[in-house]
Structure formats: C-alpha cells, structure tokens
C-alpha positions in Angstrom: -147.3 -28.8 91.9 -145.7 -26.6 94.5 -144.6 -23.1 93.4 -141.0 -22.4 94.3 -140.5 -19.5 96.7 -137.2 -17.8 95.9 -137.8 -14.8 98.2 -135.2 -15.5 100.8 -132.6 -16.4 98.2 -133.2 -13.3 96.1 -133.2 -11.1 99.3 -129.7 -12.5 100.1 -130.8 -14.3 103.3 -127.6 -16.1 104.4 -129.6 -19.2 105.5 -131.0 -19.6 102.0 -127.4 -19.9 100.7 -126.3 -22.6 103.1 -128.1 -25.2 101.1 -129.9 -23.8 98.1 -130.4 -27.3 96.6 -134.1 -27.7 97.5 -134.8 -24.4 95.7 -132.7 -25.3 92.7 -134.4 -28.7 92.4 -137.8 -27.1 92.7 -137.1 -24.6 90.0 -135.7 -27.2 87.7 -138.7 -29.3 88.3 -141.1 -26.7 86.9 -142.4 -27.2 83.4 -142.3 -23.5 82.8 -139.9 -20.7 83.8 -140.6 -19.3 87.3 -141.4 -15.6 87.4 -140.5 -14.1 90.8 -143.4 -11.7 91.7 -141.3 -9.4 93.9 -138.3 -8.8 91.6 -139.9 -9.5 88.3 -136.9 -11.8 87.5 -137.4 -14.9 85.3 -135.5 -17.7 87.1 -134.0 -20.0 84.5 -132.7 -23.3 86.0 -133.2 -25.9 83.2 -129.7 -26.6 81.7 -130.9 -26.8 78.1 -132.7 -23.5 78.4 -129.7 -21.8 80.1 -127.5 -23.1 77.3 -129.9 -21.7 74.6 -130.0 -18.3 76.3 -126.2 -18.0 76.6 -125.9 -19.0 73.0 -128.2 -16.3 71.7 -126.5 -13.0 72.6 -128.7 -11.1 70.1 -131.9 -11.9 71.9 -130.4 -12.0 75.4 -128.1 -9.1 76.1 -125.3 -9.3 78.7 -125.3 -5.5 79.3 -126.7 -6.1 82.8 -124.8 -9.3 83.4 -123.8 -8.2 87.0 -127.3 -6.9 87.8 -129.7 -4.2 86.4 -129.6 -2.4 89.7 -125.8 -2.1 89.6 -125.9 -0.9 86.0 -128.4 1.8 86.8 -126.5 2.9 89.9 -123.2 3.2 88.0 -124.8 5.2 85.1 -126.3 7.6 87.7 -123.0 8.0 89.4 -121.2 8.7 86.1 -123.7 11.5 85.5 -122.7 13.3 88.7 -118.9 12.9 88.7 -116.7 15.8 88.1 -114.5 15.9 84.9 -111.5 15.0 87.0 -113.2 12.1 88.7 -114.6 10.8 85.4 -111.1 10.8 83.9 -109.9 8.1 86.4 -113.2 6.3 86.9 -113.3 2.7 85.8 -116.9 1.5 85.4 -117.5 -1.9 86.9 -120.3 -2.6 84.5 -118.5 -1.9 81.2 -116.3 -4.9 80.3 -115.8 -7.9 78.1 -118.4 -9.6 80.3 -121.1 -7.0 79.6 -120.5 -6.4 75.9 -122.0 -8.3 72.9 -121.6 -8.4 69.2 -118.6 -6.7 67.5 -117.4 -5.1 70.7 -117.2 -8.3 72.6 -115.5 -10.1 69.7 -112.8 -7.4 69.4 -112.2 -7.5 73.2 -112.0 -11.2 73.3 -109.7 -11.6 70.3 -107.3 -9.1 71.9 -106.8 -11.3 75.0 -107.7 -14.8 73.9 -104.2 -15.9 73.1 -103.0 -15.3 76.6 -105.6 -17.6 78.1 -105.5 -20.6 75.8 -104.9 -24.1 77.3 -101.3 -24.1 75.8 -100.5 -20.6 77.2 -101.8 -21.5 80.7 -100.0 -24.8 80.6 -96.7 -22.9 80.2 -97.4 -21.2 83.5 -98.1 -24.4 85.5 -94.7 -24.5 87.1 -94.9 -20.9 88.2 -98.4 -21.3 89.6 -97.4 -24.5 91.4 -94.4 -22.7 92.9 -96.7 -19.9 94.3 -98.9 -22.6 95.9 -95.9 -24.2 97.5 -94.6 -20.8 98.7 -97.9 -20.0 100.5 -98.4 -23.5 101.9 -94.9 -23.6 103.3 -95.7 -20.6 105.4 -98.8 -22.2 107.0 -99.0 -23.7 110.5 -101.2 -26.6 111.5 -104.3 -24.5 112.4 -105.2 -21.9 109.8 -108.0 -20.0 108.1 -108.0 -21.8 104.8 -109.6 -18.9 102.9 -107.6 -16.0 104.4 -104.3 -17.7 104.9 -104.0 -19.9 101.8 -106.7 -19.3 99.1 -106.6 -15.6 98.9 -102.8 -15.1 99.1 -102.3 -17.9 96.6 -104.8 -16.6 94.0 -103.7 -13.0 94.4 -100.1 -14.0 93.9 -101.1 -15.7 90.6 -103.0 -12.7 89.4 -100.1 -10.4 90.3 -97.7 -12.7 88.4 -100.0 -12.7 85.4 -100.1 -8.9 85.5 -96.3 -8.7 85.8 -96.6 -7.0 89.2 -93.3 -7.3 91.2 -93.3 -8.9 94.6 -92.4 -5.5 96.2 -95.9 -4.3 95.2 -97.8 -7.4 96.3 -99.3 -5.8 99.4 -100.8 -3.1 97.2 -102.5 -5.8 95.0 -103.8 -7.6 98.2 -105.3 -4.3 99.4 -107.0 -3.7 96.1 -108.3 -7.3 95.9 -109.8 -7.0 99.5 -111.4 -3.7 98.6 -113.0 -5.1 95.5 -114.2 -8.2 97.4 -115.7 -6.0 100.1 -117.5 -3.8 97.5 -118.9 -6.9 95.7 -120.7 -8.3 98.8 -124.0 -6.6 97.9 -124.0 -4.5 101.0 -125.6 -1.0 101.0 -123.7 1.5 98.9 -123.0 4.7 100.8 -121.2 8.0 100.0 -118.1 6.6 101.7 -118.3 3.5 99.6 -118.4 5.6 96.4 -115.5 7.8 97.5 -113.4 4.8 98.4 -114.1 3.3 95.0 -113.2 6.5 93.2 -110.0 6.8 95.1 -109.2 3.2 94.3 -109.8 3.6 90.6 -107.5 6.7 90.5 -104.7 4.8 92.2 -105.3 1.7 90.0 -105.3 3.8 86.8 -102.1 5.7 87.7 -100.3 2.5 88.7 -101.0 0.5 85.6 -100.8 3.3 83.1 -97.3 4.0 84.4 -96.3 0.3 84.1 -97.9 0.2 80.6 -95.8 3.1 79.5 -92.6 1.3 80.6 -93.7 -1.9 78.8 -93.8 -0.1 75.4 -90.1 0.3 75.7 -89.3 -3.0 77.5 -92.0 -5.7 76.8 -92.2 -8.9 78.8 -94.5 -12.0 79.0 -97.0 -10.4 81.3 -100.7 -9.9 80.5 -100.2 -6.1 80.7 -97.5 -6.3 78.1 -99.7 -8.4 75.9 -102.5 -5.8 76.2 -100.1 -3.0 75.3 -98.9 -5.0 72.3 -102.4 -5.0 70.9 -101.9 -1.3 70.0 -105.0 0.4 68.7 -107.1 -2.7 68.9 -107.7 -1.7 72.6 -108.1 1.8 74.0 -106.2 2.7 77.2 -109.5 2.6 79.1 -110.3 -0.9 77.8 -106.9 -2.1 78.9 -107.4 -0.8 82.4 -111.0 -2.2 82.4 -109.8 -5.7 81.6 -107.2 -5.6 84.4 -109.9 -4.5 86.8 -112.3 -7.3 85.9 -109.5 -9.8 86.3 -109.4 -9.3 90.1 -112.9 -10.5 91.0 -113.2 -12.9 88.0 -109.7 -14.4 88.4 -109.4 -14.4 92.2 -112.8 -14.8 93.9 -114.0 -17.7 91.7 -110.8 -19.7 92.3 -111.0 -19.0 96.1 -114.5 -20.5 96.1 -113.2 -23.5 94.2 -110.3 -24.2 96.6 -112.6 -23.6 99.6 -115.0 -26.3 98.3 -112.1 -28.7 97.7 -111.1 -28.2 101.4 -114.7 -28.9 102.5 -114.7 -32.1 100.4 -111.6 -33.3 102.1 -113.0 -32.6 105.5 -116.2 -34.5 104.7 -114.4 -37.5 103.2 -111.4 -38.2 105.3 -110.0 -40.9 102.9 -110.2 -38.7 99.8 -106.8 -37.2 100.0 -105.2 -40.7 100.3 -107.2 -41.8 97.3 -106.0 -38.9 95.2 -102.4 -39.4 96.2 -102.7 -43.1 95.2 -104.2 -42.2 91.8 -102.7 -38.8 90.7 -104.1 -39.3 87.2 -107.6 -38.7 88.7 -106.8 -35.2 90.1 -107.8 -33.2 86.9 -111.2 -35.0 87.0 -111.6 -34.3 90.7 -110.9 -30.6 90.1 -113.5 -30.5 87.3 -116.0 -32.3 89.5 -115.4 -29.8 92.2 -116.1 -26.9 89.8 -119.4 -28.5 88.8 -120.4 -29.4 92.4 -119.8 -25.9 93.7 -120.2 -23.6 90.6 -118.1 -20.5 91.5 -120.2 -18.1 89.5 -123.6 -19.3 90.7 -125.8 -17.1 88.6 -125.7 -14.5 85.9 -128.1 -11.9 84.5 -129.4 -11.5 80.9 -131.9 -9.0 79.5 -134.4 -10.0 76.7 -134.1 -7.6 73.7 -137.3 -8.8 72.2 -140.4 -10.9 73.2 -139.4 -14.6 73.2 -140.9 -17.9 74.3 -138.8 -20.3 76.5 -140.1 -23.5 78.1 -143.6 -22.5 77.1 -143.2 -19.1 78.9 -143.7 -15.9 77.0 -141.0 -13.4 78.1 -141.6 -9.8 77.2 -138.9 -7.5 75.7 -136.9 -5.8 78.5 -137.4 -8.6 81.0 -134.6 -9.7 83.2 -133.5 -13.3 83.3 -131.5 -14.7 86.2 -129.7 -17.8 84.9 -129.0 -20.1 87.8 -125.9 -21.9 86.6 -125.4 -23.7 89.9 -129.0 -25.0 89.7 -128.6 -26.0 86.0 -125.4 -28.0 86.8 -127.4 -30.2 89.2 -129.4 -31.4 86.3 -126.5 -32.3 83.9 -125.6 -36.0 83.9 -122.3 -35.6 82.0 -119.4 -33.6 83.5 -118.4 -32.7 79.9 -121.6 -30.7 79.4 -121.5 -28.6 82.6 -122.1 -24.9 82.6 -119.8 -23.8 85.5 -117.8 -21.7 83.0 -120.8 -20.5 81.1 -121.5 -21.2 77.4 -121.4 -19.5 74.0 -119.5 -16.4 73.2 -119.3 -15.4 76.9 -117.8 -18.7 78.1 -115.4 -17.9 80.8 -112.1 -16.7 79.3 -110.2 -17.7 82.5 -111.6 -21.3 82.6 -108.2 -22.8 81.9 -106.5 -20.6 84.4 -109.0 -21.7 87.1 -108.4 -25.3 86.3 -104.6 -24.8 86.3 -104.7 -23.1 89.7 -106.9 -25.9 91.2 -104.6 -28.5 89.8 -101.4 -26.9 90.9 -102.7 -26.1 94.4 -104.0 -29.7 94.7 -100.7 -31.2 93.7 -98.9 -29.2 96.4 -101.5 -29.8 99.0 -101.4 -33.6 98.5 -97.6 -33.6 98.7 -97.7 -32.0 102.1 -100.9 -33.1 104.0 -102.5 -36.3 104.8 -105.7 -34.8 106.3 -107.6 -31.6 106.6 -110.3 -31.2 109.2 -112.7 -28.4 110.0 -112.3 -26.7 113.4 -115.9 -25.6 113.4 -119.1 -27.2 111.9 -119.6 -25.8 108.4 -123.2 -24.7 109.3 -121.9 -22.5 112.1 -119.6 -20.5 109.8 -120.6 -17.2 108.3 -121.6 -17.4 104.7 -121.4 -14.3 102.4 -124.6 -14.3 100.3 -124.3 -13.0 96.8 -126.3 -13.7 93.6 -123.2 -14.1 91.5 -120.4 -15.4 93.8 -121.7 -16.6 97.2 -118.8 -17.7 99.5 -117.5 -18.6 102.9 -115.2 -15.7 104.0 -113.5 -17.9 106.6 -112.8 -21.6 106.9 -110.9 -22.6 110.0 -109.1 -25.9 109.5 -106.5 -28.2 111.1 -103.8 -29.6 108.8 -101.9 -32.8 109.4 -98.7 -33.2 107.4 -97.7 -36.3 105.6 -95.7 -38.4 108.1 -97.0 -36.5 111.1 -98.0 -38.6 114.1 -101.5 -37.9 115.2 -101.8 -37.4 119.0 -103.9 -39.9 120.9 
C-alpha cells in the first residue's frame, strides 16, 4: 500500500490545494492514521474517527484549534507587549472555538439563542435584501469574490452587529485586514503593529457602541451580548465579535464562490434550480459538503489514546481533515462541514441562510454564469483551515438577455 505524501499540502503549496482529492482519498484509504514525519501531525481523514475526536473534548483539546504555531506565537507576543498595548489586545487564539469544558459551555450559552434556526429565519428577508442590493450594482463582467461575495457577507455581518451603513467601509477595511492576516504568510514586525493598531480601533469602536446599547438596546448581536451582563466579560464580548469576522464572512465567501464554480461547470444547473425552487436548500447543503469551507481543524491529545489502531501519545497534534472526511460520507445528513459535538459551528444556520438568500436572488436575475478564465489558471490562496480563490472573474447573463452570436 502506498504511503500518502502530504508534504506539499502541509507546506501550503498552492498546486496541492487545486485538487487535494487524491491526497484525501489516499489518507482515507489507510487502515491506520497517517503520521506526517516532517510536522509530527497525525492526519485524521476517516469520518467516523473525526467524529469520535470532535465528540471527546476531554481527550482532544481545542486550545490549539487554529494551529499550535499560532498559539505559541501569540503567547510569546503577549509576553512582550506593553501594559497599554495589552489593554487593547484581542488574542486571536482565545475564543469560543478554542475553549472547552465549562468555559466553552458558558460562552456558547451566552450567544446560542441568537443563532438558532428560528432566530436566523427571522433575518431571511433582511439577508436577501442585502444580496439583492449588491447584485443590483453589478455589471455583466465582474470579480465574483471581490464584487459580490465579500460585500454581501460583510454587509450581513455588519447588520448582525448593528453597525450603521455609514460605518460600512470601516467594517470592510477590518474584514480585509483580517483576511490578509489569515493567509498564513510570514509574520513580520509590521504585521504585528498593524494588528495591534487594528485591535485598539476595534476595541474602542465596539466598547463605545456597547455603552450606548446599555441605555438603548436593539435586536443586534452586540445588544444581545451586552444583555448577558456578568455572564460575559467585556473582553469576551469583544473576542466573540472578532471571531465572527473570519468565521462568519470567509466561510460563506468560499461557499458562494463554489456555487458559482458549479454553475460555470454545469450550464443547465441554474435553469434546473429555477424550475424546481424546492431543491435549492438541498443544493446549498450539497455545496457545503462538496467544498467544505473550513477544510481542517487542529486538536491536541491530552492523554495517550488509540485511534484506528494507532497509538497517539499525549501532547500530539491531530489535524482533522474535514474536507477529506466528507468525501467518505454517503449521506448528506451525516456530513462534517460544520463540525460535530460541542464545537459544531455556531453559525451553521447563518451560513445556510446566506447561501439560500443569495441563491434566490441570483436565480431571479441571471440565466447563466461563465468563467472568464480557466479555473486552473486562477490564483488559489492555500490555507490549512480556509483555502480559497481570492478572485473569480465571471460573465453574467441576465434573465431575458439576448446572447450575442
């Protein structure tokens, strides 16, 4: 049996991310868990094993969910910050996604009500209106990612946070900064200074808005967080808002980008969906599974454990390949695109709602979407957690538009 070679993928070689399916299938085909000799990561691709790891947060800690290297770097940085810098610093590795046990339960309970299926359903009209607004501003040749996906998803996040339209450009600037910092590129002194300045501005903006919401509450997420009182600290409120940007925006951008790629590859697909609108929710779910937005996630073993006949020592790092595991799941209902267990994605219903609302408006306007460049020629942004296409040049043909001969 051939031993999988994940070197290029783990080294963030863009070509390895263009079509990682051969690697994923090879890893899933192994009877044991593959240990990468260079990184020391245990690569877990079997869906049942991934599910068992995510279900056992006592044995598999999420403290290094974003990556052990990032956790180590941030802890080092916190040790050299001045008191003034530390006052405004928001750690990217301390959040609901990297906590377990009682802390995670408390944080999740504080925000869960805002992200239930019923709560998100009430926002459907507003989300769809934002999709319509952005689409109405598009021409026939656009960058699907930059001109539609990013403005639409950032508008939705801003609306959820209760940010007025007058401050939208500020939110866009923050989102682009966080996206740039999350690329996995080399961290420099300039990068650190940029992030420190961002967190100071971010803190000041939302603390000021939170103070006004104590007196005049509304239906925004920030107002909901303020209403939790002592259940959350001020820092935890800001931390949750910060994590909402990459978690709530980038993953939906990836989903909507993949939907566009599917339309380009299957010219009759848009017509089929318009003819059977009841199939749209299933199409969105299938797209989530096919192009899992959060491709991988890290866990750290807190004790020695055996998985798939493999002994994993305490302290070992596991890379759970969610996208690979999803390729081995026969039933859509059992997919792992939104995780599993106590850390199942809190924003799953929001992602579905954005995909559904956007698709309804897209199908109402366009009869075809074609790529203006071959997909293989477009730049891909490699990332162990959220690999993506930063650009997707497309041509749009409106419903009723006559195609030139």
